[in-house]
N, C-alpha and C positions, 0 to 999 in steps of 0.2 A: 330526746334532745337533738335538734337539728344543728349540724355543724355549719356555722356562718361562712367559714373560709371555703368550704366545699360549694356552698350556695353561690358565692361570688364567682366561682370558676364556671358555673353553669350559665349558659346563655338563655335558658328558659326558666321563667318563674312566673307564678300566677298568684293573683290576689283578688279576693272578692270583697265587696263593700261590707258584707256582714262580718268580715275578719278585721275591720278597722275600728279602733275604739273612738270615742267621741273627741278626744283631744286631737287625734290624727285627722279626723274629718275636718277640723278647723284649719289645717295646714293648707296654704294656697301657694301653688308653684307659679310664680310670675314668669311670663314668657311661654307658658304652656296652656293649651286649651283644656285637655282632660286633666282632672285633678286626682284621679284614682286609676289603679290598674284592676280592671275587672277580670274575673276568672275566664279561663279558656274552655269553651264547650267541648273541645276535642281531647282535653287532658283528663286522664284517669286519676291523677294525683294533684293535690293542692297542698301548698305549704301552710302549716299552722303558725300562728303568732308565737314567737319565742323571745320573750324579753325585749331587748332593744333591736331585734332584727329588722322590723318594719321601718323604724325611724332611721336606723343606721344605713340601711342599704336599699331596700325595695322602694322606699318613698323619697329619701333625701338625695339619692344619687341622680343628679339632673343632667349629667353629661349625655351628649348625643354620641351614639356608637354606630359606626359604619360597618356593615357586614357585606361580604361579597358572595354572590351566588352565580353559578354558571348553568343556566337552564338549557334544555335541549331545543326549545323553540321560543320565539318572542312574539310572533303574530298569532293572535287568538280570535276565533269567531265568537262574537257575543251571542249567546243563545238566549235571546229574549224577544218575544213578539212586540215589545215596546220599541225596540230598535232593530228591526229585521235586517239581516244581511250585513250587519256592521262588524268590522274588524277593529281590534284595538291592539296597542303595543305599549307596554309599560317598562321603561328602563329602570324604574325604582319601585320598591314596595315600602309602604310606610311613608310618612311625609312630615317634615319638620315644621311645616306651616302651622300645624296643630289646630286646624279648623274643627270646632267642637262637633259639628253636625255631620262630618264627612262619612258617606256611606261606605267608603273604602276601608274604614277602620276594621270592619268585621273580617276582611280578607287577611288581616295580620294573624288571625288565629290559625289559619291554614299553615303558617310558617312556625307555629308553636309559641307565639307570643300573645300578649294581651292587646285588645282593641283600644285600651286606654293610653296610659303614658308610654307604654312600649311602642305604640304606633308612631309616636312623635320622637322617641329617643333611640329607637333601634331601626335604622334605615338600611334597607337591603338594596344594594346596587348590582346591576347586571352588566359587567364590563364587556361581555362577549355578545351583547345585543346587536351591534352593527354587523358582525360576521354572520349571525343567525339570520338577520334580515336579508343580507345579500344572498345567502343560500336559499332562502324562501323565494326571492324574486327570480332567481336563476332556474327554479323548478319549472319545467315546461307545462306542468299542470296548473300553475298559478293563474287565476283569472283576475285581471286588473279590477280593483275595487278600492275606494278610498280607505285608508287606515287612520284611525284616530289615535293621536298622541296627546294625552293619555286617556284611556277610558277609566282609569283607576286613580292613581295619585299623580300629582303635578309633575310633568316632565321637566319643568324649569324651577323646581324647588332649590333651596340654597346650595345643596351639594353639587348641582349641575355646574356651578361656576368653576369648580375644581375638576370634576371628572369629565365633563363635556361629552357624555354619552349621547345625549339628545342631539347635539351638533353633529356627531358622527353618523347618527341615524339619518339626519337630514341630508348629509353628504351622499349617503347611499341612495336615498330616494331621488335626489337630483340626478345622480349618475344613471338611474334607470328611468328617469322622467315619470316617476310614480306619484299619484295624488295622495295628499295627506291633509287631515284636519287636525288642528291643534287647539287645546283648551288650557289656559293657564291663568294665574293671578299674580305672576311675578314679572318684573321688568327685565329679568335676565334674557328674555327672548329678544330684546333689542340688540344684543350682542351678535345674533345670527341674522341680522337684517340683510346681510350680503347674499346669503344663500336663499333666504325667503323671497327677496326681490327677483332673483332669477327664476325661482319656481313659479312666482306669481305671473311672470311674463309668459309662462307656458300654461297658465290656468291650472296649476297643480296644488295650490295651497289655499286654505281658508282658516282663519284664526278666530277664536272666541275668547274674549277676556272676561273673566268672572269677577263681578263686583256685587257684593251683597248689601253694602251700606255706605252712605256718604258720611255718616256720623262716625267720627274717629274714635270716640269713646267705646262705641259698640264694636267696631272693627278690632280694636286692641284686645278686647275680652274674647270675642268670638273667633277671631283668626289671628292669634297673637304674633306669629312670625311671618306675616305677609306684608307686602308693601302697602302704602296708603292708597285710598281710593283715588286721590289726586294723581299719584304716580301711575296707577293703572289706566286712568283716563288718558294720561299722556301717552301710554303705550298704544292705545287705540288710535290716537291721533297720528303718532309717528309712523305706525305701520301703514295706515291708510294713505298718508302723504307719500309713502314709498311705493304705493301701488299694490300693497298687500291687503286684500279684502279682509276686514276685521270687524266683528260685531261685539255686542255686549251681552253677556250671560248673567242674568239676575237670579242666581240660584244658589242655595234654595231660598224660597220665600217662606218666612216663619211668621205666622200670625202673632201679633202682639209685640214683635221685635223689629222686623224690617218691612212688613207688608205695606205699611203706609208710605214707604219710600219708592214704590214702583214708578209713579209718574216722574219723580225727580231723577231717578236712576236712568230711565229711558231718555229723558230730555238731556241729561248730562252726556250720555253716550252719543246722542245725535249731534250735540254741540261739538263733540270731539271726532266727528266724521264717521261714527259707527255705521256700518252698512245694514245691519239687521240686529235683532234681539231675540233672546230666548229665556225661558224660565222653567223651573220645576218647583213643586211643593216639597217641603221638608218631610222626610219619613225617617223614623228612628228605629230601624230594624236591629234585631239581635242585641248585642251589648251596648249599642249606641244609646238606647233608651235610658239605660242605667247611668251611663256617662253624662248624657245631656241633662238628665234630671238632677244629678249631683251638682253639675256646673251652674244651672240656672238658679237653683236654690241658694247657692253661694253668692252669685253675682246680682241676681234680681229677685230677692226673696219676696218683695211686695207684689210681684206679678207672676211668680213662678207657676202657681196653681192655675191661673187663668190661661197662660200660654200653653201649658201642657194639656189642658182641657180642650183648647181650640185645635191643637195639633191632632188630638184623638178624634175630634169631631170631623176632621178632614179625612179620616181613615176608618170610618165605620165604628168609632168608639174605642179604637186601639192606637197605641203609639207605633206599634209594628204593623206594617202593611206590605205584603209580598204579592198582592194580587196584580196580575198583569192587566193593563188597561186603566187602572185607577191609582196605582201606587205612586206615580210620578206627577199626576195632575190633581189628585184628591177628588172628593165628592161632597155634595151637600151645599148649603147656602154660603159658607165661608169660601169654599173653593170656587163657586160660581162668581162671587163678588171679586175675588182676586183675578180670575180669568177675564172678567169684564173690564176691570181697571187696567189690566195689562194691555188688552186689545185696544182700548181707547187711547192709551199712551203711545202705542206703536203707530196707530193710525194718525195721530196728531203730529208726532215728531219724526217718524221714519218712512212715511208714505212716499212712494215714488223712487226709492233708492234701488239701485241695480240689484237684481237677484243673481247670486253666484252659481255657476255650474262648472264642474270639473271637466277637463278635457281628458277623457280616458283613452283617446287614440294616440297620445304622445308617447306612451310607454314603449321602451325598447331595451333589449338586453345588450350589453357590450358585445360588439362584434357582429350583431345582427342588423339587418336593414329593416327599418320600419316601412312596411308596404305603403302606408298612407303618404309617406314623404316622397314617394316616387311620382305622385300625381301633383 
């Protein structure tokens, strides 16, 4: 018999779909993307169902919990041939936006949590990130290279309004005149337009705003705690009006859900001054396949099987695809059609827009003289 009071004191709990009875499978958590807590692949132990335990705590407790972590480093080299030489920086782990397809869900398992509901309800913040970044940039061995904010979860998710860790990171980057790339789907970024304007004047920042659908009904189900597409398009417009180069990221493309919207998304981005566009194909690695399958069967039962089959067709017959070179672009006829549709839309709506390049020579450490500025 598992003691429920002891379980509530523990920050780590795990739940697999095969542990949920049929009544619990019908439960739908409004405002959340994932509807289940999948098991953690790194855990040796799993909690078994015990009476009302699942209903009372594991499933129905829908509060967001903020956890604080003090890592030893914040800048990480992304070891992937798909994005060679890229550095990323993540002030938060987990994301309250709740995007059902998010590849970052799997990383929550490294912290001892589930990629499902835990990912949206247990947000890990790193308050010492600005100090770690400054230490990194002061290191004489550091070679200037653009850092991506964030390569994992959204650096402007709701919690940023209160904690302002991302803003502090930008202040450090500006202090050192260090280049940064930002990807977000939240209008909180407009709060920091003062810093971004100054960085843009030095060619130190480029922003991509992620928009996956113009259809509000789909957005609410697929990305339940994000701002609307209309508001995100406004972010693109306002940033570009302020001289901050900003493009539109239409990712991920999911066949049968939003793949038909590619031309509309690119056109809308162009109408709102987007400088460029990008896309990736959906891939459901690790626990995400189980989470996504449960979600689509509950939200779109009439086309769930077709969508899942098309996703598998993009990845050699599997929902999971970790192969470098194809995992982000897909393969086969569907992938080729998506790529062609995307290229045609970009050529039609974004041709001739300025291509952005970072100024890597502007970097300087406090107290040092930038040799380039002497000329």
